[in-house]
N, C-alpha and C positions, 0 to 999 in steps of 0.2 A: 300284653308283653310279647306275644307272638307276632302281632302286627308291627310293633317297633322293630323286632328282629328282622322281619321281612323287608321293611323299608330300608333298614341299614344294609341289608344284603344287596338290594337293588342299587343303592347309592354308592357303595364302597367296594363291593366284592364282585357282583355279577357284571358281565359284559353286555353292552347293547349289541344288537345285530350288526350295526356298522362297525363297531370296534372289533367284533369277532372276525368279520370278513377282511378288515384292514390288516389284522394280525395274521390271518391265514395267507393273504396276498404277500405280505412281507416275508413270511416263512418260505413261500414258494420261490420268491426272488433270491433269497439267501441260499436255498438248496441248489438252484440252477446257476448261481453266479459264476462258478468256475467252469461250468459245463456249457460253453458257448464259443462261437467263432469270432465274436466281437472282441475288440481290444478292451482289456481291463486296465484303466488308467486312473491316475490321480488328476482330477480336473480342478483348476483354480477358477472360482467364480467371483466376479467383481461384486463388491458390496454396494448395495443400493436398496431403495431409492430414497433420497437423491443419490446419484452415482458419485463415488469417491474412488481415489486411486489406491484401493485396498482390496485384497483378494483372500478368500477362504477356500481351503482345499477339501474336496469330497471324492469318495470312491464312485466311479462311473464306468459305464460301457460306452464305447464310441463305435459307431457303424456308419455305413454309407447312407446317403439320401437317395431313395429309389425314384422320386418324382421330379428330378432335375432334368430339364430338356436340354439336349445338346444343340437344338436348333437355334438357340440364341447365343451360340458360341461361348458357353460357360465351361469352365474347367470343373468337371464333375468331382474330381478328387478334393476340391476345395470345400465342398459341401458335405457336412457330416451331421449325424444325429447323436445326441447325448442322452443316455438314460442314467439317472442317479440310482444308486443302490437303495437309498432311503426312499420308499414310496411316498412318504409324507413330506418330502422336500418342499420347502416354501416355493411359492410361485415366482417365476422370474419375469423379465421384461424384455420386449424387443429393444434392441440397441445396447443391451448389457454385454460387456466384454468377458471373454473366457480365455484362459491360457492352457494349452496342452501341447505335449510333444508326441506326435503320432509315431515317430521313429524312436522314441525313448530318449532322445538326446537334445534335439533342437526344439525349444519351446517357441510357439508362435501364438499370436493373438487372433481370436475369432470373435465375430459379432453375431448376436442372436437376431435372426430375421423372422423366425416363426416360433413364438413363445410356447411355453408349456400349456398343455390342455388340462385344465383343472378337473375335467370329467374323466380323464384317463386313469386307469389303475396304476400305471407306472409313470414316474416323473420323467418325461422325455420331451425334447424340443430340438430345433434345428439351428445350426450355426454355419457360418461361412468364413473361410480364412481371410483375414485382412491382408490383401496382396499389395497394398500401397499405403502411403502416408499422405494425408491431406495437410498441406502447409499453407498458411495464409497469415496476413498481418492484421492484427486487431485494429480496427479503424479508430477506436476510442483511446487506446493506450500506446499504439505503435509497436507492441510486442509481437514477435513471431510465434504463432500458435501452431501446434502439431497434434494430430490425432490419427490413430490407425483407422483405415477405411478399406472397404471392398470396392474395387473398380472393375466394372464389367459392362456387358451389353444387355439391353432390354429391347423387347419388341415394341416398335412404334405403332405399327398397324398390322393387320392380318394380310394386307395386300403386298405383293412383291413390288419392288421399285425397278422400273425399266429405264435403262440408259443406253447410250450408244455403245457402251462397253459391255453390255449384257444385262442379265437379270440378277439383281442382288436382293438379299433380305432387307426389309425396311426396319433397321435397328438403330439405336442410339446408345451412347454411353450413359451409364448410371453409376452413382456413388451411393453406397450404404454407409451411413455414419450415425454415431450416437447423438441424440439430442441433448445438449447441455447448455449452460449459460453462454458459451461461446458460439456454438454452432447455430443456436437459435437466432443469432444476429446476421447470418448469411442471407444475402438478398439476391434476387434475380439480376443478372448481368455481372455479378461478382465473378472474378476469373481466378483459376487455379492452374498451377504448373506442376507437371510430373517429370519424371526423368527424361533425359534427351530433349529438354527444353520444349516439350509438348504442352501447349496451353489450351485450356478449355474454358468456356463461358457457361454459366448457369442459365438455362432456358426455362426450367420449371422446378418448383420445389414442392415435394410431397411431405408436408410437415403438419398434417391434420389428422393422422391416424392415431387416435387415443389408445393408450396402453391397455386399459381395462376399465370396465364399469362406467364408461363415458364420463369420467371425472375431469376431462379436459387436459390431463397430463399426457404430453407427447414425449416419447422416449427414443424414437427412431425416425430418421429423416432419409428420404431419397432425393438426391440431386440429379436431375437430368441435364446433361452437359453436351455442348457442341464445340467443335474446333474453333480456336480464336488465335489471331496472330500474336507473336512475341513483340512487345512494345518497349520503348526506351525506359519507361519507369519500372520495368520488371527486373528483378535480380535473379539472373540465371544460376548463379553459384549457390544461392540459398533455396532455389525453387519457389520463390515468392513473387507473385504478381503484385503490381502497384506498390512495390516496396518503397520506392523513392518518393511517392506521393503521401506517405503516411509516416514520415520521420518526425519525431517530436523533440522539443527541448523544453526545459523547465528552469525558471529563474525565481529565486526568492527575492521579493521586492525590497527588503531591508538590507542595509549595507553591513557587511561583515568586516571586522568583528563588532559586536554590539556590547557596549559596557552598561551593566545594570547593577543594582544594589539588592541586598536581601529583601525578600517579600515583594519585590516588584512584580507586576503583571503586565505583560506586553502581548500585542496581537501581531503575529507574523502572517504574511500573505505571500502567495506564489502565483505566477502566471505561466500557463502552458502555451507554447507556440507550435504551429504545424510547420511543414517544410517550406511553406510560402510566407513564414513569419506572421501568420494570422493567429490572433488570440483564440484559444479553444476553451471557453468558459465552462463547458459541460464535462470536460475531462476530469475524472475524480483523482484526487491526490491523497496521500497518507503522510502523516507526520510522525517522527520518532526522535528520541533523545539518546545521546550516547551515555548519559549518566543521570539516572532519576534522582540521585541524592543531591544533584546540583539544580536541575531544572526539569519540570514536568511539562508535557505538552499534550493537548487533546486533539481530537480529530479535525478541529477547525483552525488549528494553529495558535491557539491561546496558550501562552507560556507563563508558568508560575515559577518564580525563583524560590527554591526551598533551602538552598545552602545558607549556612550561618557564618561562613568564613570565606575568605578569598579563594576562588576556584574558577574552573572553566569547563565547558562542555560544548558539544556540537549538536545543533538541531538540524535534522535532515528532512527534506521533503522529496517525495518521489511519486511518480504516476502509479496509481493503484493498478496492480496487475502487470506492471513493467517497471520494476524498481531500478533497472539499469539507467533510466532517465531520471536524474535527481539533481538536487543542489543542496548545499550545506552552508549554514551560518554558524559562526563561533560566538558563544556567549561568554563574556568575561564578567565574573561577579567581583565587585570591589566593595570592601567594607566601608561604611560611612565613617570618616575620620572625625574624632572628637575635636571640638574647637579648642585651640590653644592660642589665645590672643595675648598680645603684648603691645604696650604703648611705648614707642621709641621717640624720645625728644633729643634734639641736638641744637646747641651744646647743653650739657648737664652740669658742667663744673661751675663753681661759684665764681662770678666775675665782679669787677668794680668798674662802675661807670662814673665819669666826671662830666661836668657840665658840657652840654652839646654833643656828648657821645651817644651812639646808637648801637643797637644789637638786634639781630634777627634770629628768631627761634623757629624751628620746624618740628612738626609732630605728625606721626603716622601710626596707624594700627596695623599689625601684621598677624595673620592667622596661619599657623603652621608654616611660617616663613613666607607667606604670600601676602602682599600688600592689599589692604581692603579699602573700601570707601566709607568706613565708619566715621560718624561725626565726632569731632573733638572740640572741646571748649577750653579756654584759658582764662583762669580767674586770678586776679592779683590779690595780695593780702590786704591792701588798702588802696583807695583811690584818692589822688590829689592831683588834679589837672594843672596845678601851679608848679609841680615838681617834675612830672613826666607825662608822656602820652603813650598809649598802647594801641596800635593799629593792626588789624587782622586782614589777611588776604588768603582765603582758602585755608590751607593747613600751615600757614606761616604767620608769625606775629613779629612786629617790629616795635621795640621800646626806644623812646627818645628821652634822654635826661635833659631837661630844660631848666632845672632849678639849681640852687646852691646849697640847700639843706642836705646834711648828711643823715642817711637813714637806710635801714635794711628793708628790702622788698622781696616777697616770695611770689612766684608765678606757679599756680597749680594747674597742670594739664590733666583733663579727665575725659573718659569715654565710657559708655554704658558697659557695666559688668567687667571693668578692667581696673586694676590697681592704679590709682593716680600717681603722677610723677611731679615732684616739687623741684623747682629750680630757684636757687638763691642768688640775689643780686645786691651788691653794696653800692648805694648811691653815695659817692665820696666827696661831693662838693666840687669846688672849682679846681682844687689842686690835690 
């Protein structure tokens, strides 16, 4: 019984040495939290990994970074250190964004360039203010992408550069940016424009520094850039290089409007063209419907008509990631009309024929008022080639009275699944 009590004490009541020191460390931070020259701020931390455009707010200290060298022409005030009040704050990542207002009013975006040390007793790391915005056009979608970034200088070599104008530090421009699905597609020689129409070209990409545990996940990218001239394909108003080389159009290949019936299944396709009117088969597209009670559409453009009554809706196709480039087709659902067939014979009144008289009859089948090609037959009530002849030509029949006998004759006109029509004829002899 005593052993069970002891085991329960160790498992549920007693603290391990690590738990004891973690608690003691937290109590120390809490006691000193108000007694410091550091700024006490609410810091917003981006949710990740993977990174999403959502932020959570935490109590934190903000102070200066002591190891930033001014020799590389950095603005020391842009570099700050953040300590979270919670010493067990989860580990962060290089490239993660933070939002804070050092003056208490103007909130700015910062990017982590030196992540939290998991061996430190306090949860602290280093960030730098995003002093610019990287703007570029997505080569796959044609959409203008933007992302906060830090633009500064970095040492190229330890040796000074000697020119006719003097001795200058050997530095080059560097961009700090988050690694995500868009920035990972940036390539060497890609060009970026900043304010005042200054253009730079990527010369080197540092995108191989793994975030942690050598798991292959890269969250932070350094772009080393050099000056590049402004070109005609650049859009100076939007600060986007190669803008006019990456403009896309999309066309649904089927003609609008498209008339269908309930339960129909159709396949829609679309073609994406670049600025040179070349087909871009690898550009992803998305499909959507304006009314799912009329027609459903899947990711491949397969449309299923679900409406049971006459109705209409629009099917839209757009470039994935750039829905401003799109096309729409109208779907008109028509109910299948029930057959309403009628056999029309002309003339239908009873007539009298005398010897050598002739009469022509015509007959047609109409379905909902529309003439059809249905087959029609004409059958006489009796056959006597010595009294009359009956000749057919398509949907017309000619009767010739050649005899002198007086007799009544009936012509019955028939077609499949239609009420027959009888026409009465009096063969009246010679007079």
